[in-house]
N, C-alpha and C positions, 0 to 999 in steps of 0.2 A: 653231248657225248663226253666231253671233257670232264663234267662234274662226276658222271658215273665212274669213269677212270680213278680219278683221286679217291673216290669212295672205295672202289675195289682195292687200290693199294693201301689206304689207310686200314681196312679191316684185315688185309693179308699181314700187314705189320702188326697188327693186335694179336693176331693168332700166333705169329711167329715169336713175339715177345712172351706171351703166356706159355707157350711150349717150352722156350727157354727158360723161363722162371720155374716151371715145373720140374724140369731137369735138375735145376739148381737147388731145389729143396726136397729131392727124392729121398724118402726115408732110407736110412740103413737098418736092416733088420737081421738080427742074429740071436743064437742061443748061447748060453754061457751058466758059469755057476758063480754064485755069489761068494765072494771071499773075504769081505770085510764091510763093515758098516760103522762109519765114524759118527753118525747123527741120524735123526728121524727121516731125513729126505736125501741123504746120500748115500751111495754104496759103491763098492770095489767090484767089478765083474771079470772073470776070466772067461773070455769068449772060446768057444769050441774051436778046435784047429790049431791050438797051440800059439794063438796071439798073446801078445802082452796084455796084462790086466788093464782094464779102463775105469776111470773114476766117472761115475754118473749121478746125476740129480735127478730125481722123480719129478716130471713136469706136472704142472696142474695143482700143486699143493705146496704149503709153506708148513713146516714142523717147527715147534720151538728150537730155539737155538740150544745148544748141548748144555750151556751154563745158566739157562733161563729155567723157571720153574716150568716142570713139564717135558723139559728137554732129554733128561735121562729116561724116562717112562717111554717117550716116542722112540727113541733109539732102542729101548728094549722091545718094543712092540714090533719094530721092523726086524730086530733080530730074530724073534720067535716066529715071525711070518717066513722071512727068506733065506735067513743064514744057511749058507752050504747048500742050498737049493739051486736045481737047474732051472733057470727062468728064460722066458722068450723077451726079448728088448727090441724097441723101435725107437731110433734116435733120428731126428729131423736136424736139430740145431745145437749148437753149443753155446754155453753161457760165458760171461767175461772171464772166468776163472779156468776156462778150458774144459770144463766138465760136458758131457755129452747130456742133452736134457732128453730123458728117456721115458718112454711109456714102458713099464715092466709089467709082465704077466707071469702068473705062477699058476699052473694048471688051468689056464684060460681066465683066471680071475685078474682083474685090475688091481695091482698092489697100491696104487694111489688112492683109488677109490676106497679100498679096504681100510687103509690108514684113516683117510677122513671119516668114514662110517665108524671106526672105532672111537673117534674123538682125540686122536693122536696128531692132528695137523688141521689146518684150514684149508679150505679150497682157494686156490690162488686168486687174487683180485687184481684187475687190470681195468683202470679208469671207473666206468661204471658198471662192469661186468662182475658178477659174483664168482666167476670162475666154473670150470668144467666139472667140479664136484659140490656145487651148490646145494642140490638136494641132500647128498650124503651128510654135509655139514649140518643143514637144517635138522636132519634126522637125530645126529649126534647131539645136537644143543637140545632138541626136545627131550631126549632121554637122558640129558646131563651125563653122558658118557665121557671119559677121559678128561682132556683139559677144559672140556665145558661143564665139568662139576662145579668148578670155580666160577662165581657169579660175575667175574670181570677178568676173563683171560686176556693177557696181552698179545696182540699181534707181533709176531718176531720182527716185523719190519719197524714198528714202533720201539721194540725193545733195542734193535741195533741202533736206531737214532740216538737212543739215550745212553746206551753203554758202549756201542762200538762192538767189533767182532769178538767173539769167543774163540778164536783159532787157536791160542795157545793151549786152551784148557782142551779144546776138542782133538788137538794133535795127541794128547796123551790118551783120550779115549780111542783114538784110532788104532794104537798099538794093542796086539792081542796076545 
């Protein structure tokens, strides 16, 4: 009888912790207008309802740095896709820079998937995972679209390791 009680308390604790964590990572979902695009995977969004603009990073992809080969093209692709458009945003987490990590949709289409499909970004890699847009990246590579027209495009993470941040350059690109 004692063993059964411990088991019940154990599972009750597991259920409670799971529910608490689910509440902690509840997604924030809202609509708003894109008001600025500093690079190929970051945008400024003015949420509906008069809230202050928010800086968001598209989750699941990594676009070339603005000062890296392909960076200006990636930014231009994102500008042509969503600039001044009303989009739907889902944010679960923030990055170390305070940007919301967002899944952005325009007319129901996943903007991140479209960027990778167009060859303007890589699917984010994490450990052994090829990321959420691996199929879109494979398609872009096969068709040699965008940055994959280059026989050896450099991952932004490798570029940052070699050259550091492009922040000073991208700050001027953010001014419109």
